[in-house]
C-alpha positions in Angstrom: 23.1 -108.3 93.2 26.1 -109.5 95.3 25.9 -110.6 98.9 27.2 -108.1 101.5 28.6 -110.9 103.7 29.9 -112.9 100.7 32.1 -110.1 99.5 34.2 -110.2 102.7 37.2 -112.5 102.6 37.7 -115.1 105.3 41.0 -114.6 107.1 42.9 -117.7 108.0 44.6 -117.5 111.5 48.0 -119.0 112.2 47.8 -122.8 112.8 44.8 -123.3 110.5 45.0 -124.7 107.0 42.3 -124.5 104.4 42.3 -126.7 101.2 39.8 -126.9 98.4 39.3 -129.9 96.1 36.4 -131.4 94.2 33.8 -129.0 95.6 34.9 -129.8 99.2 36.5 -127.3 101.6 38.6 -128.9 104.3 39.7 -126.8 107.3 42.3 -128.3 109.7 43.1 -126.5 113.0 44.4 -127.2 116.5 40.9 -128.4 117.7 40.2 -130.7 114.8 39.1 -131.0 111.2 35.9 -130.0 109.4 34.7 -130.6 105.8 32.0 -128.8 103.9 30.6 -129.6 100.5 29.7 -126.6 98.4 27.6 -126.6 95.2 28.5 -125.5 91.7 26.9 -122.0 92.3 30.1 -120.6 94.0 33.8 -120.8 93.4 36.1 -121.0 96.5 39.8 -120.2 96.3 42.6 -119.8 98.9 44.8 -116.8 98.3 47.6 -116.4 100.9 46.0 -116.1 104.3 42.5 -115.5 102.9 39.6 -117.6 101.5 37.6 -115.8 98.7 34.2 -117.0 97.7 32.8 -115.8 94.4 29.4 -116.5 92.7 29.6 -118.3 89.4 26.8 -116.2 87.8 24.4 -113.4 88.7 21.4 -115.6 89.6 19.4 -115.2 92.8 20.4 -118.7 93.9 24.1 -118.0 93.3 23.9 -114.8 95.3 22.2 -116.6 98.2 24.8 -119.4 98.1 27.6 -116.8 98.0 26.9 -115.4 101.5 25.9 -118.8 102.9 29.1 -120.7 102.0 31.3 -117.7 102.9 29.7 -117.8 106.4 29.9 -121.6 106.7 33.7 -121.5 105.9 34.2 -118.6 108.4 32.4 -120.7 111.1 34.6 -123.7 110.2 37.8 -121.6 110.6 36.6 -120.1 113.9 35.5 -123.6 115.2 38.8 -125.3 114.4 40.9 -122.5 115.9 38.9 -121.5 119.0 35.8 -123.6 119.1 32.2 -122.8 120.1 30.6 -122.9 123.5 27.0 -122.5 124.8 26.0 -122.4 128.4 22.6 -123.4 129.7 21.3 -122.6 133.2 18.8 -124.9 135.0 16.5 -123.0 137.4 14.0 -124.7 139.7 13.8 -126.6 143.0 15.2 -130.1 142.6 16.2 -129.5 139.0 19.7 -130.9 138.3 21.9 -132.3 135.6 25.0 -134.5 135.6 27.2 -136.1 133.0 27.6 -139.9 133.3 30.0 -141.1 130.6 28.6 -140.2 127.2 25.1 -139.3 128.7 23.6 -136.2 130.2 21.2 -137.2 132.9 18.7 -134.5 134.0 16.0 -134.4 136.6 13.6 -131.6 135.5 10.6 -132.0 137.8 9.0 -134.8 135.9 8.4 -138.3 137.3 11.3 -139.8 135.4 14.8 -138.5 134.4 15.7 -137.4 131.0 18.8 -139.0 129.4 20.4 -137.3 126.5 23.2 -139.1 124.6 26.1 -136.6 123.9 26.9 -136.6 120.2 30.4 -137.4 119.0 32.5 -134.3 118.8 30.8 -132.4 121.6 32.0 -132.1 125.2 29.4 -131.4 127.9 30.1 -130.5 131.5 27.5 -129.9 134.3 28.3 -128.3 137.6 26.4 -128.2 140.9 25.1 -124.6 140.3 22.9 -125.9 137.5 25.1 -124.8 134.6 25.5 -127.0 131.6 28.4 -126.1 129.2 28.3 -127.5 125.7 31.4 -127.0 123.5 32.7 -128.3 120.2 34.2 -127.3 116.9 31.0 -127.5 114.8 28.8 -124.4 115.4 25.6 -126.1 114.0 26.1 -129.2 116.2 26.6 -127.2 119.4 23.6 -125.0 118.7 21.3 -127.9 117.8 22.2 -130.0 120.8 21.8 -127.0 123.2 18.4 -126.2 121.6 17.3 -129.8 122.1 18.3 -129.7 125.8 16.5 -126.4 126.3 13.3 -127.7 124.7 13.0 -130.4 127.3 11.9 -127.8 129.9 11.6 -124.4 128.3 11.6 -121.5 130.9 8.1 -120.4 132.0 7.3 -116.7 132.6 5.8 -116.8 136.1 8.5 -118.3 138.3 11.3 -118.6 135.7 11.7 -122.3 136.2 13.2 -124.3 133.3 16.3 -124.4 131.1 17.5 -121.2 129.6 20.7 -119.9 127.8 23.0 -118.0 130.2 22.5 -114.7 128.2 18.8 -115.2 127.6 16.4 -112.8 129.3 13.0 -114.3 130.4 10.1 -111.8 130.4 8.4 -112.3 133.7 4.6 -112.1 134.2 2.9 -111.0 137.4 0.4 -113.9 137.9 -2.6 -113.9 140.2 -2.9 -111.0 142.6 -5.8 -112.2 144.8 -7.8 -108.9 144.7 -11.4 -109.2 146.1 
């Protein structure tokens, strides 16, 4: 049983180089360099402008690793060529965020401010409209940091206050009606 995603070759765009040595894939592009260690369940080889991942045997673990490492290499190629960006929107009266050096300082309606230290490799911008833009070359790092920021004040369904992704839809509830 082969992986559907794993069968697809990863195309390497111009300006990106991929090298494989000692179970480590290194991808260098205009935005930076990423490395990924892969186990002995798959074989990775570069053929021309494509990276081909093949399972070593027919085991279930090798089939799972086949699709996983193919997608991880694809994410590395996209990250080093174009990068990843997530946008968060802060909604609420008095809620705001600003970047001060390597820190993201947020006032989210609590008695004290939240200070999040921006990890190395990520760039964060905050504007006056309550938008926080997180960008970087590592998809996992961008997603993890944005999820941690969103978790500080998850959007609530009655007024919609909180931090949400820009493409996220919050299901709203009616609340109390006051019928006697």
